[in-house]
C-alpha positions in Angstrom: -13.2 3.8 6.2 -13.4 5.0 10.1 -10.0 4.7 11.8 -9.2 1.9 14.1 -8.8 3.5 17.2 -10.6 6.6 19.0 -8.0 8.4 21.4 -10.1 10.8 23.9 -8.2 13.8 25.8 -10.2 16.0 27.7 -8.8 19.2 28.9 -8.9 22.1 31.2 -6.5 24.7 31.7 -3.6 22.9 30.5 -2.0 25.8 28.4 1.4 24.6 29.7 1.4 21.2 29.0 -1.2 20.3 26.4 1.1 21.0 23.4 3.6 18.5 24.4 0.5 16.0 25.4 -1.0 16.5 21.8 2.3 15.8 20.3 3.0 13.0 21.7 0.0 11.2 20.8 0.3 12.7 17.1 3.7 11.2 17.0 3.0 8.1 17.9 4.1 5.2 15.5 0.1 3.9 15.3 -1.2 6.4 12.5 -4.8 5.1 12.1 -6.9 6.8 15.0 -8.8 9.8 15.5 -7.8 12.2 18.3 -10.9 13.6 20.2 -9.9 16.2 22.4 -12.7 17.4 24.8 -12.5 21.1 25.9 -14.2 21.1 29.2 -14.5 24.8 29.5 -10.8 26.1 29.2 -10.4 29.8 30.3 -6.9 29.9 29.3 -4.9 29.5 26.0 -5.4 25.8 26.4 -7.4 25.4 23.0 -4.9 28.0 21.2 -2.3 25.8 22.0 -4.5 22.7 20.6 -5.9 24.6 17.5 -2.1 25.1 16.6 -1.5 21.8 15.2 -2.8 21.2 12.0 -3.6 17.3 11.7 -6.8 16.0 10.0 -6.9 13.4 13.0 -8.2 15.9 15.6 -11.6 16.7 16.2 -12.4 19.0 18.8 -15.6 18.5 21.0 -16.9 20.9 23.6 -18.5 19.8 27.1 -21.9 20.8 27.5 -22.7 23.6 30.1 -23.1 22.1 33.7 -27.3 22.8 34.2 -28.2 22.6 30.8 
């Protein structure tokens, strides 16, 4: 059965704050959701911070390259 809710969070070069943002969503009282994190061509360690969180609700998507 699909989750009740989809939470979508685009990220771009936000390594200093993305961990707290992801943790805030994951620790919410509501649990029946998928968490779609969209990598908008990060060039810092933002995605490292995201993948440190081991939670089955997280799905990582990548923005298509511009001009493609």
